[in-house]
C-alpha distance (Angstrom), angle and dihedral (degrees) to the residues before:
residue distance angle dihedral
M1 . . .
S2 3.78 . .
G3 3.77 121.4 .
S4 3.80 100.8 -141.3
L5 3.76 139.7 60.6
V6 3.78 115.4 -79.7
D7 3.81 88.8 -121.4
E8 3.79 121.2 15.8
S9 3.82 88.9 -153.6
L10 3.81 86.8 70.9
R11 3.81 91.6 64.3
L12 3.81 106.5 123.7
D13 3.78 131.8 -141.7
D14 3.80 132.5 175.8
A15 3.80 92.9 -88.3
K16 3.82 95.6 49.2
L17 3.79 96.8 42.6
P18 3.85 101.0 82.5
D19 3.81 94.0 52.3
Y20 3.79 90.4 45.3
L21 3.81 90.6 53.5
R22 3.80 90.3 49.1
R23 3.81 88.8 56.3
L24 3.80 88.3 52.0
G25 3.80 89.8 51.4
L26 3.80 94.0 -116.9
L27 3.80 93.9 113.5
A28 3.79 126.1 42.0
Q29 3.76 120.5 -126.7
G30 3.79 108.3 -86.0
E31 3.80 92.8 11.1
V32 3.80 111.7 143.3
A33 3.79 114.6 -119.1
R34 3.79 131.6 -175.6
V35 3.82 119.3 -157.3
E36 3.80 123.0 -154.6
P37 3.81 137.9 160.4
A38 3.80 116.6 -87.8
G39 3.78 128.5 -159.9
D40 3.78 125.8 -22.3
G41 3.80 95.5 -54.4
N42 3.80 92.5 -148.4
I43 3.80 96.5 152.0
N44 3.82 108.6 15.5
W45 3.77 139.6 27.6
V46 3.83 101.8 -96.8
R47 3.80 130.3 -174.0
R48 3.79 136.7 172.6
V49 3.80 115.1 -138.7
R50 3.79 119.4 -157.1
A51 3.79 115.3 -162.5
G52 3.78 137.6 179.7
R53 3.77 128.9 53.6
A54 3.78 93.1 -70.2
G55 3.79 95.8 32.2
D56 3.79 87.1 -114.8
R57 3.80 94.0 140.0
S58 3.78 116.7 66.5
F59 3.76 143.4 160.6
V60 3.80 139.4 175.6
V61 3.80 123.5 -112.8
K62 3.81 122.9 -159.1
Q63 3.78 126.1 -172.7
A64 3.82 123.4 -174.5
R65 3.80 116.2 -138.5
S66 3.80 129.0 -170.0
H67 3.81 91.1 -96.8
L68 3.77 135.3 39.4
E69 3.78 109.5 -87.2
R70 3.80 97.9 -133.0
F71 3.82 95.2 32.4
P72 3.83 105.8 39.4
E73 3.80 91.0 173.6
Y74 3.81 87.0 74.7
Q75 3.80 115.8 77.2
A76 3.81 114.6 -151.7
P77 3.80 132.1 178.4
T78 3.77 112.9 -104.9
E79 3.80 88.3 -138.0
R80 3.78 85.5 85.4
I81 3.80 88.6 87.5
L82 3.80 90.2 53.9
C83 3.80 87.3 57.3
E84 3.80 90.6 49.0
A85 3.80 92.5 51.3
R86 3.81 90.5 46.2
Y87 3.80 90.9 49.5
F88 3.80 92.2 56.1
E89 3.82 90.3 44.3
T90 3.80 93.3 48.9
A91 3.80 94.5 43.9
R92 3.81 96.0 46.0
P93 3.84 97.7 86.6
F94 3.81 90.0 54.6
D95 3.81 96.8 40.7
R96 3.80 99.0 95.9
D97 3.81 93.7 160.7
A98 3.84 97.7 47.1
V99 3.80 93.2 -114.5
C100 3.80 90.3 156.3
P101 3.79 121.0 67.2
A102 3.79 117.4 -107.0
V103 3.81 114.0 -99.9
L104 3.81 109.7 -131.9
G105 3.77 98.5 177.8
F106 3.79 142.5 -6.9
D107 3.80 129.3 -164.1
A108 3.80 108.9 -174.0
D109 3.82 94.3 -174.7
A110 3.81 93.3 55.1
R111 3.82 92.4 36.4
V112 3.81 90.3 -124.5
L113 3.79 127.5 148.2
V114 3.82 121.9 -173.4
L115 3.81 117.2 -158.9
E116 3.77 137.9 -180.0
D117 3.80 113.7 -89.6
L118 3.80 115.8 -119.7
G119 3.80 90.5 -164.7
D120 3.77 117.7 -153.5
A121 3.81 95.9 -9.5
P122 3.82 107.2 146.5
R123 3.78 122.0 -117.3
L124 3.77 118.2 -112.0
D125 3.80 92.7 -117.1
A126 3.81 89.6 59.3
V127 3.81 91.0 48.2
L128 3.80 91.3 50.8
A129 3.80 92.5 45.6
G130 3.80 88.6 55.1
G131 3.78 92.3 52.2
G132 3.81 94.6 -106.7
D133 3.79 122.1 165.7
A134 3.80 107.0 -101.8
R135 3.79 99.1 177.8
G136 3.79 95.8 103.2
V137 3.81 92.1 43.7
A138 3.80 91.4 49.5
Q139 3.79 93.4 50.0
R140 3.80 93.2 47.1
L141 3.82 92.5 50.9
A142 3.80 94.4 43.4
R143 3.80 93.3 48.4
F144 3.81 89.6 52.0
L145 3.80 92.8 47.8
G146 3.79 91.3 48.5
A147 3.80 91.7 51.5
V148 3.81 93.3 49.5
H149 3.79 92.9 45.4
A150 3.81 92.0 49.0
A151 3.80 93.4 47.9
T152 3.80 94.9 48.1
A153 3.81 101.5 36.6
N154 3.80 113.0 134.9
D155 3.81 92.6 -6.0
A156 3.81 100.7 152.5
S157 3.82 91.8 -169.7
L158 3.81 90.5 70.3
T159 3.80 96.9 59.7
G160 3.79 95.0 76.7
R161 3.79 93.8 41.9
F162 3.80 90.5 54.3
E163 3.78 100.4 42.4
N164 3.79 92.8 149.3
E165 3.79 100.4 146.2
A166 3.80 99.0 141.4
M167 3.80 94.0 52.4
R168 3.79 92.1 42.4
R169 3.81 91.5 52.6
L170 3.81 94.4 43.1
H171 3.79 88.9 52.7
G172 3.78 93.2 40.4
D173 3.80 95.4 51.2
H174 3.80 89.6 57.3
I175 3.80 91.9 48.6
F176 3.78 105.3 39.0
E177 3.80 108.1 21.2
L178 3.79 119.3 24.1
P179 3.84 99.5 51.9
F180 3.82 91.3 52.8
Q181 3.79 99.6 52.4
P182 3.82 132.7 58.8
N183 3.78 110.8 -71.1
E184 3.79 142.8 150.4
F185 3.80 98.8 -115.9
P186 3.84 111.4 150.8
L187 3.79 98.3 -107.0
P188 3.83 125.5 161.3
A189 3.81 111.1 -99.6
A190 3.81 96.0 -106.3
V191 3.81 91.6 47.5
R192 3.80 92.0 48.0
A193 3.79 89.6 51.3
R194 3.82 90.0 54.4
A195 3.81 90.2 45.4
E196 3.80 90.7 52.9
T197 3.80 89.6 52.4
I198 3.82 89.4 51.7
W199 3.80 91.9 48.8
A200 3.79 91.9 50.4
D201 3.81 92.6 46.8
G202 3.80 93.8 52.0
R203 3.80 98.0 -164.5
L204 3.80 95.5 107.6
A205 3.79 89.9 48.5
G206 3.79 88.7 55.0
V207 3.81 93.6 50.3
A208 3.80 90.7 46.9
R209 3.80 91.7 48.0
D210 3.81 91.7 54.8
A211 3.81 91.1 46.6
Y212 3.80 90.4 49.2
A213 3.79 90.8 55.4
R214 3.82 90.0 54.1
Y215 3.80 91.2 45.9
L216 3.81 91.6 53.1
T217 3.81 95.5 49.1
P218 3.84 105.5 107.7
R219 3.77 93.8 -140.3
G220 3.80 133.2 96.7
A221 3.80 124.5 45.7
L222 3.78 140.6 -28.5
V223 3.80 105.3 -72.3
H224 3.82 124.8 -162.5
G225 3.79 89.1 -149.1
D226 3.80 101.5 -155.2
V227 3.80 111.0 54.4
Q228 3.79 94.9 159.2
A229 3.80 126.9 145.3
G230 3.80 91.9 -110.1
N231 3.80 89.7 61.3
V232 3.80 94.4 53.7
L233 3.79 122.9 83.8
V234 3.80 118.4 -162.7
A235 3.80 98.3 -141.1
A236 3.79 129.8 175.2
R237 3.81 90.2 -92.4
G238 3.80 91.8 48.4
A239 3.79 135.2 -97.5
V240 3.81 117.1 -5.3
L241 3.81 118.6 -163.8
L242 3.81 115.9 -144.3
D243 3.80 139.0 179.1
A244 3.80 109.6 44.7
E245 3.82 95.4 172.2
I246 3.81 91.0 126.8
A247 3.82 95.0 51.2
H248 3.80 112.9 143.2
V249 3.78 143.3 143.3
G250 3.79 109.8 -87.3
D251 3.79 148.1 97.0
A252 3.81 110.7 -9.1
A253 3.81 89.6 -153.8
F254 3.81 89.6 70.0
D255 3.81 93.2 69.2
L256 3.77 91.9 46.8
G257 3.80 93.1 46.4
S258 3.79 91.2 51.1
L259 3.80 89.9 53.3
F260 3.81 91.8 48.4
A261 3.80 91.3 49.5
H262 3.78 94.9 54.6
L263 3.79 93.0 45.3
W264 3.79 89.4 52.9
L265 3.81 100.7 39.7
P266 3.83 102.6 80.6
A267 3.80 93.0 43.3
A268 3.79 93.1 45.7
A269 3.80 89.5 49.5
R270 3.81 88.8 56.6
G271 3.79 91.0 47.6
V272 3.82 93.8 -111.4
A273 3.80 102.3 98.8
S274 3.79 90.6 153.2
E275 3.81 89.1 70.7
A276 3.81 87.1 74.5
D277 3.80 95.0 48.7
A278 3.81 94.5 93.7
A279 3.81 91.1 53.9
I280 3.82 91.4 46.5
H281 3.81 93.4 48.8
G282 3.80 91.8 45.8
A283 3.78 90.9 50.1
W284 3.78 91.6 51.4
R285 3.81 92.4 50.2
A286 3.81 91.3 48.1
Y287 3.80 91.0 48.4
A288 3.81 92.2 48.5
S289 3.79 90.7 50.5
A290 3.81 90.3 59.7
A291 3.81 103.9 30.5
T292 3.79 127.1 76.5
D293 3.82 101.3 -148.0
A294 3.81 102.2 38.1
D295 3.79 94.4 141.4
A296 3.80 134.2 144.9
D297 3.80 92.3 -87.5
L298 3.81 93.3 55.2
H299 3.80 89.8 46.5
Q300 3.81 91.0 52.4
R301 3.81 92.3 48.6
A302 3.81 89.0 50.0
M303 3.80 90.2 52.8
T304 3.80 90.7 51.0
Y305 3.80 91.9 50.1
A306 3.82 89.4 46.9
A307 3.79 92.5 54.3
I308 3.81 92.6 47.2
E309 3.82 91.4 48.3
M310 3.81 91.3 51.9
L311 3.80 90.4 49.1
R312 3.79 94.0 49.7
R313 3.81 90.5 48.3
T314 3.80 86.7 55.8
L315 3.82 104.1 35.1
G316 3.82 101.0 26.4
T317 3.79 136.9 69.2
A318 3.81 95.6 -87.7
R319 3.79 97.7 65.5
V320 3.80 113.7 168.3
A321 3.79 128.7 -135.0
A322 3.80 92.2 -109.0
V323 3.83 90.5 68.9
A324 3.80 97.7 44.4
E325 3.79 91.8 115.7
P326 3.83 114.8 68.9
A327 3.81 92.3 -130.7
A328 3.80 90.1 54.9
S329 3.80 90.4 49.9
L330 3.77 92.1 51.9
R331 3.80 91.7 49.2
V332 3.81 89.9 54.1
V333 3.81 91.7 47.8
D334 3.80 89.9 51.2
F335 3.80 93.1 48.1
A336 3.81 95.0 45.9
S337 3.80 91.3 46.6
T338 3.81 89.6 52.3
L339 3.83 90.2 52.2
L340 3.80 87.7 55.7
G341 3.82 92.9 46.6
L342 3.80 91.0 -115.6
S343 3.79 102.1 110.6
């Protein structure tokens, strides 16, 4: 896989975007279009385009560049957006509830994906931070994941179509390795002190290392790879799962564990992790109703991934707002360590 655009002349900017969309047939000649940033844009260049006289027609445009948009020091193959488009295409027949956004256009040469715009739908992390009830959202997402995992389990034809090793390793290093070894991440003093104790102890690093090996094994089912609360919009029709740039064939429990982690995180940060138990249990039941191998072993692997995800969101570079206060961070570390039997 190459790490750059096929043709650098296809690199978009706000000025070029309307004409480009006209060539794709998404804008009429002479139709007025307004371009504005959309979302966080951590990985790709992302814009919202509003069209029509009143701007009442809109869609979201994503273009993959040879580096991460928010972190240009990280190079990343632009083929990641091919994997995202293929994920939505592959999942569509099993997506009865329209959990994935509608794909309006895809230009593989320019590494551009055009998606429906969900407007001002709040992100799941904001809903959870406000104390919202996430049970329905959790069940909807889990049921979708279970259906996709069941339909794609052991399908050898998918491995080549989702050869996404560089993105999987970039993501995996920040989950399973970097938070559990000495580093210079900007952590509050009390959190760094706890991190240093974890590094010296070494047990968490060992658990994470074993989980990383499972995560990297290209066998299992089609995995979204980034089921975090920031990638879920709570739209009028229900939860919508975005950003499948890390899609790959692997351990189905990773998707489920990521979902569990982000349902638990805000409650664990407040010291009331049990408040999320109903959402977690409902998600597991919904997943099991759709999946074919939802057994005790998969559940245990999901719990391990959930604990590691909570730890990396507290001790790693991608800290979440829920753990901004040191006391909240330490509560999450305690809870996640207990899940792993290492408290």
